[in-house]
C-alpha positions in Angstrom: 147.8 85.8 99.8 146.6 83.6 102.7 148.2 86.2 105.1 146.4 89.0 103.3 143.1 87.2 103.5 143.6 86.4 107.2 144.5 90.1 107.9 141.3 91.3 106.1 139.1 88.9 108.0 140.8 89.8 111.3 140.2 93.5 110.6 136.5 92.7 109.9 136.1 90.7 113.1 137.8 93.5 115.1 135.4 96.1 113.7 132.3 93.8 114.1 131.7 94.6 117.8 131.6 98.3 117.1 129.0 97.8 114.3 127.0 95.3 116.4 126.8 97.9 119.2 124.9 100.2 116.9 122.6 97.5 115.6 119.8 95.7 117.4 120.0 91.9 116.9 117.0 90.5 115.0 116.3 86.8 114.4 114.0 85.5 111.7 111.4 84.4 114.3 111.4 87.9 115.9 111.1 89.5 112.4 108.1 87.3 111.7 106.4 88.3 114.9 107.1 92.0 114.3 105.9 91.8 110.7 102.7 90.0 111.5 101.9 92.5 114.2 103.1 95.9 112.8 102.9 95.6 109.1 100.0 97.8 107.7 98.9 95.1 105.4 98.1 92.8 108.3 96.3 95.7 110.1 94.2 96.3 107.0 93.4 92.6 106.7 92.3 92.6 110.4 90.0 95.6 109.7 88.5 93.7 106.7 87.8 90.7 108.8 86.1 92.7 111.5 84.0 94.5 108.8 82.9 91.1 107.4 82.0 90.0 111.0 79.8 93.0 111.4 78.1 92.4 108.0 77.3 88.8 109.2 75.7 90.2 112.3 73.8 92.7 110.2 72.4 89.8 108.1 71.1 88.1 111.2 69.0 91.2 111.9 67.0 90.4 108.7 65.2 87.7 110.6 64.3 90.0 113.5 61.2 92.2 113.7 61.5 95.8 112.7 60.1 98.3 115.2 59.6 101.9 114.3 58.3 105.0 116.0 56.4 107.6 114.1 54.8 110.9 114.8 52.8 113.3 112.7 50.9 116.6 112.9 48.4 117.7 110.2 46.2 120.7 109.5 43.5 119.8 107.1 41.7 122.0 104.6 38.5 121.6 106.6 36.9 119.5 109.3 35.9 116.0 108.4 32.2 115.2 109.0 28.6 114.9 107.6 26.7 117.9 106.2 22.9 117.7 106.8 22.2 121.3 105.9 20.5 120.2 102.6 17.8 118.5 104.8 16.8 121.8 106.5 14.2 122.8 103.8 12.4 119.5 103.6 12.4 119.3 107.4 11.0 122.8 107.7 8.2 122.0 105.2 7.4 118.9 107.0 7.2 120.7 110.4 5.0 123.4 108.8 2.6 120.8 107.5 2.4 119.1 110.8 1.7 122.4 112.6 -0.9 123.5 110.1 -2.7 120.1 110.0 -4.9 120.9 113.1 -3.5 118.0 114.9 -1.7 120.3 117.4 -3.8 122.7 119.4 -3.2 126.3 118.3 -2.3 127.4 121.8 0.7 125.0 121.7 2.0 126.0 118.3 4.0 129.1 119.5 5.8 127.1 122.2 6.7 124.4 119.7 7.8 127.0 117.2 10.0 128.6 119.8 11.7 125.3 120.4 12.2 124.5 116.7 13.5 127.8 115.6 17.0 127.4 117.2 17.2 124.0 115.7 16.3 125.1 112.3 18.6 128.1 112.5 21.6 126.0 113.6 24.3 124.6 111.3 23.4 121.0 110.4 27.1 119.9 110.0 28.2 116.9 112.2 32.0 117.1 112.7 33.7 113.8 113.1 37.3 114.9 112.9 38.8 118.3 113.7 41.0 119.8 110.9 43.9 120.1 113.3 45.2 116.7 114.6 48.4 114.9 115.5 49.6 111.5 116.9 52.6 109.5 118.1 52.6 105.8 117.5 54.7 102.8 116.5 54.7 99.9 114.1 56.2 96.4 114.0 57.0 94.4 110.9 58.1 90.8 111.1 59.1 88.8 107.9 57.5 85.4 107.8 58.4 84.2 104.4 60.6 86.0 101.9 61.0 83.2 99.3 64.4 82.2 100.9 66.0 85.6 100.4 66.9 86.0 104.1 68.4 82.6 104.3 70.5 83.2 101.2 71.6 86.6 102.6 72.7 85.0 105.9 74.6 82.2 104.2 76.3 84.8 101.9 77.3 86.9 104.9 78.9 83.8 106.6 80.7 83.0 103.3 82.0 86.6 103.1 83.3 86.4 106.6 85.2 83.2 105.8 86.5 84.8 102.6 87.8 87.7 104.6 89.6 85.4 107.0 91.1 83.5 104.1 92.2 86.8 102.4 93.9 87.7 105.7 95.6 84.3 105.8 96.8 84.9 102.2 98.1 88.3 103.2 99.9 86.7 106.1 101.5 84.0 104.0 102.6 86.6 101.3 104.2 88.7 104.0 106.1 85.7 105.3 107.5 85.2 101.8 108.2 88.9 101.5 110.0 88.9 104.8 112.1 85.9 103.9 113.0 87.5 100.7 114.1 90.8 102.3 115.6 89.4 105.5 117.8 86.9 103.7 118.2 89.5 100.9 119.8 91.8 103.4 121.9 89.0 104.8 123.0 88.2 101.2 123.7 91.8 100.4 125.9 92.2 103.5 127.8 89.1 102.8 128.3 90.2 99.2 129.7 93.4 100.6 132.1 91.3 102.6 133.1 89.4 99.5 133.6 92.6 97.5 135.6 94.1 100.4 137.8 91.1 100.5 138.4 91.4 96.7 139.3 95.1 97.1 141.7 94.3 100.0 143.3 91.4 98.0 143.6 93.5 94.8 145.0 96.4 96.7 147.7 94.0 98.1 148.3 92.7 94.5 148.7 96.3 93.4 151.3 97.0 96.1 153.1 93.8 95.1 152.9 94.8 91.4 154.3 98.2 92.0 157.2 96.7 93.9 157.9 94.1 91.2 157.7 96.8 88.5 160.3 98.9 90.4 162.6 95.9 90.5 162.0 95.2 86.8 160.4 91.8 87.3 157.1 92.8 85.5 156.2 95.2 82.8 154.3 98.4 83.3 151.2 97.0 81.6 151.0 94.3 84.3 150.8 97.0 87.0 148.2 99.0 84.9 146.1 95.9 84.6 146.0 95.6 88.4 145.1 99.3 88.7 142.2 98.7 86.3 141.0 95.8 88.2 141.3 97.7 91.5 139.0 100.5 90.2 136.6 97.9 89.0 136.6 96.1 92.4 136.0 99.4 94.2 133.1 100.2 91.9 131.5 96.8 92.5 132.0 97.3 96.3 130.2 100.6 96.1 127.4 99.1 94.1 127.1 96.3 96.7 126.8 98.8 99.5 124.1 100.7 97.7 122.2 97.4 97.2 122.6 96.7 100.9 121.1 100.1 101.8 118.1 99.6 99.5 117.3 96.1 100.8 117.6 97.4 104.4 115.0 100.0 103.7 112.8 97.4 102.1 113.1 95.1 105.2 112.2 98.0 107.4 109.1 98.6 105.3 108.1 94.9 105.7 108.7 95.0 109.4 106.6 98.2 109.7 109.3 99.9 111.8 112.7 101.6 111.1 116.0 100.7 112.6 119.5 99.3 111.9 119.5 95.6 112.7 122.0 92.8 113.0 120.6 89.7 111.4 121.2 86.6 113.6 119.6 83.9 111.4 121.8 82.6 108.7 120.6 81.4 105.3 120.3 77.6 105.2 120.0 74.6 103.0 117.8 71.6 103.9 119.1 68.2 103.2 115.9 66.4 102.4 112.4 67.7 101.5 109.1 65.9 101.8 107.9 64.3 98.5 106.1 66.5 96.0 102.8 64.9 96.7 103.0 66.1 100.3 103.1 69.8 99.3 100.4 69.3 96.6 98.1 67.7 99.1 98.8 70.6 101.5 98.0 73.1 98.8 94.7 71.4 97.9 93.6 71.6 101.5 95.1 74.8 102.8 95.9 77.2 100.0 94.0 80.4 100.9 93.5 81.4 97.2 91.9 78.0 96.4 89.7 78.4 99.5 88.7 81.9 98.4 87.8 80.7 94.9 85.7 77.9 96.4 84.0 80.4 98.7 83.3 82.6 95.7 81.6 79.7 93.9 79.4 79.1 97.0 78.7 82.8 97.1 77.6 82.7 93.5 75.3 79.8 94.3 73.7 81.9 97.0 73.3 84.6 94.5 71.3 82.2 92.4 69.1 81.3 95.4 68.6 85.0 96.2 67.4 85.7 92.6 65.2 82.7 92.6 63.5 84.0 95.7 62.1 86.9 93.6 59.7 84.4 92.0 58.0 83.6 95.3 55.5 85.7 97.3 56.7 87.6 100.3 54.7 87.4 103.6 55.1 89.7 106.6 53.3 90.1 109.8 52.6 93.7 110.8 51.1 95.7 113.6 50.8 99.2 114.9 49.5 101.3 117.8 49.0 104.9 118.6 50.4 106.0 122.0 49.3 109.7 122.0 46.6 111.5 120.0 45.9 115.2 119.6 42.3 115.9 118.5 42.0 112.5 116.8 38.5 111.3 116.6 37.5 108.4 118.8 36.2 106.6 115.8 39.7 106.0 114.6 41.1 102.7 116.0 44.1 102.9 118.3 45.8 99.7 117.2 45.8 97.2 114.4 47.5 93.9 113.5 47.6 91.9 110.3 49.4 89.9 107.6 50.6 91.3 104.3 51.4 89.4 101.1 53.1 90.8 98.0 53.7 89.0 94.8 55.1 90.3 91.5 53.1 89.1 88.5 55.2 90.7 85.8 58.2 93.1 86.0 59.4 93.3 82.4 61.3 89.9 82.6 63.7 91.6 85.0 63.7 88.6 87.4 64.2 86.1 84.6 67.2 87.8 83.2 68.8 88.4 86.6 68.3 84.8 87.6 69.9 83.6 84.3 72.8 86.0 84.9 73.3 84.6 88.4 73.4 81.1 87.1 76.0 82.0 84.5 78.1 83.7 87.2 78.0 80.5 89.3 79.1 78.4 86.3 82.0 80.8 85.5 83.3 80.7 89.0 83.1 76.9 89.0 85.3 76.8 86.0 87.7 79.3 87.6 87.9 77.1 90.7 88.9 74.1 88.6 91.5 76.1 86.8 92.9 77.6 90.0 93.3 74.1 91.4 95.4 73.0 88.4 97.4 76.2 88.4 98.3 75.8 92.1 99.4 72.2 91.6 101.6 73.2 88.7 103.1 76.1 90.7 103.9 73.8 93.6 105.6 71.3 91.2 107.6 74.1 89.6 108.8 75.5 92.9 109.6 72.1 94.2 111.7 71.2 91.2 113.5 74.5 91.4 114.3 73.8 95.0 115.8 70.5 94.1 117.8 72.1 91.4 119.4 74.6 93.7 120.2 72.0 96.3 121.9 69.9 93.6 123.7 73.0 92.2 125.1 73.7 95.7 127.2 70.5 95.5 128.8 71.6 92.3 129.4 75.2 93.6 131.1 73.9 96.7 133.4 71.7 94.6 134.2 74.8 92.4 134.9 76.8 95.6 137.6 74.4 96.8 139.2 74.5 93.3 139.0 78.3 93.1 140.7 78.6 96.5 143.5 76.3 95.5 144.0 78.0 92.1 144.3 81.4 93.8 146.9 80.0 96.2 149.0 78.6 93.4 148.8 81.7 91.2 149.6 84.0 94.1 152.7 82.0 94.8 153.7 82.1 91.2 153.2 85.8 90.9 155.3 86.6 94.0 158.1 84.5 92.5 157.8 86.3 89.2 156.6 83.1 87.4 153.0 84.3 86.8 151.2 87.3 85.4 149.1 89.8 87.3 146.2 89.1 85.1 146.2 85.4 86.0 146.3 86.3 89.7 143.5 88.9 89.5 141.4 86.5 87.4 141.9 83.9 90.1 140.9 86.4 92.8 137.8 87.4 91.0 136.9 83.9 90.2 137.0 83.0 93.9 134.8 86.0 94.7 132.4 85.0 92.0 132.1 81.4 93.3 131.6 82.6 96.8 128.9 85.1 95.7 127.3 82.3 93.6 127.2 80.0 96.7 125.5 82.7 98.7 123.1 83.5 95.9 122.1 79.8 95.6 121.4 79.6 99.3 119.3 82.8 99.0 117.4 81.4 96.1 116.8 78.1 97.9 115.3 79.9 101.0 113.1 82.3 99.0 111.8 79.4 96.8 111.1 77.4 100.0 109.1 80.3 101.4 107.1 80.6 98.1 106.5 76.8 98.1 105.2 76.9 101.7 103.1 79.9 100.7 101.5 78.0 97.8 101.0 75.0 100.2 99.3 77.3 102.7 102.0 76.4 105.3 104.1 79.6 105.6 104.1 79.4 109.4 106.3 76.3 109.1 109.2 78.1 107.4 111.0 78.9 110.7 110.8 75.2 111.6 112.7 74.2 108.4 115.6 76.4 109.6 115.7 74.4 112.9 115.7 71.0 111.3 118.6 68.7 112.1 119.6 68.4 108.4 119.5 72.2 107.9 122.9 73.5 107.1 123.9 77.2 107.5 125.3 78.9 104.4 127.4 81.9 105.3 130.4 83.8 103.9 133.6 81.8 104.4 
């Protein structure tokens, strides 16, 4: 059996250069750089951060004056002015009395009458503003005191900017965990394929031996049929493993944000010693993006309370305006004006009171959620840490089982070739060895993915690659 195994491994090694030639090598560090550059989720997070930055800049503009340019043309129903036509009759009577009083010489009356007739016959309407007019002007408004609303809006915008940055960091950490899961998932799948292929090759050799032993009468037909049954089962499991490999390869390409067939150069690993649990819990309390986002949401809710409280105060603005161009606008109208405006709501149907109360309740709710989130993250860190320790301890037991399974297969293979053992015992030993090898690889995969999730919860996903380079990090590969 040792010869068969060596032949199978040799065949795998001989075919490896041809496969590698078609695959581009990809280390975990290169995969991380590619993911954090090309993954659409990272690009979306970057857009969200830039949007929050622009919102913060927009909030700064609330402090600045507002300058506007306006123009208008109007055609009124009539001219604007003073109508003195009702005074014509009294004025005419008074003139007649003066002329008939004898105070004016009769010879002068015709001349005076000639002068007064055009005046008395004219329209006594004094036009102040023509009915057709237009103007172009501008106005400036500068907030002086808005009850603290502008300050609250600026603080809220800065909080939202930080929240967007923390959300981007959370996306980054989640992608690191996803990449580790899929990168090592593909490595595991390929090594499981190698294990299944070795089982198929070994059972095929057992089948050939069983057929030879059956022809010589050393074993019964049922023994050979049992090996054929196990051969079909091994081929099915190999086919399933290849399908799983293809699926995980597609998932890895999706995480990387690019397609391609890649040769993975970073092996799964096991770390000898981890920092104490308190180290990761303290990291999580300081650096976990989710906790930071919840804290920022609490602060944002507090700014919402301040913004609603500002509605109870008066609002004061400075304002001014000027006309740059006038069309038939009366000279009596001033060309510029400046002033201060004050507005204050006396009663609005208790709208302000209820909104202020709702904002306070929201702040209290977020405060409770912040406390709960802190406890949840601490529990999650402890759970992941303990699972890591469990898999590290389990690896010692698995490696002891591996040595026993290899020796058992050697013994049963020798007994079978000498006609002293059954094919079922040999096949069971072969499958047991494959199961132990697969369990060893699976334990290493679980350790690495749990480590990535632990670092994600601690807000230290960027440190994952450094764990693989530690002096006590041991590679776990197919043997």
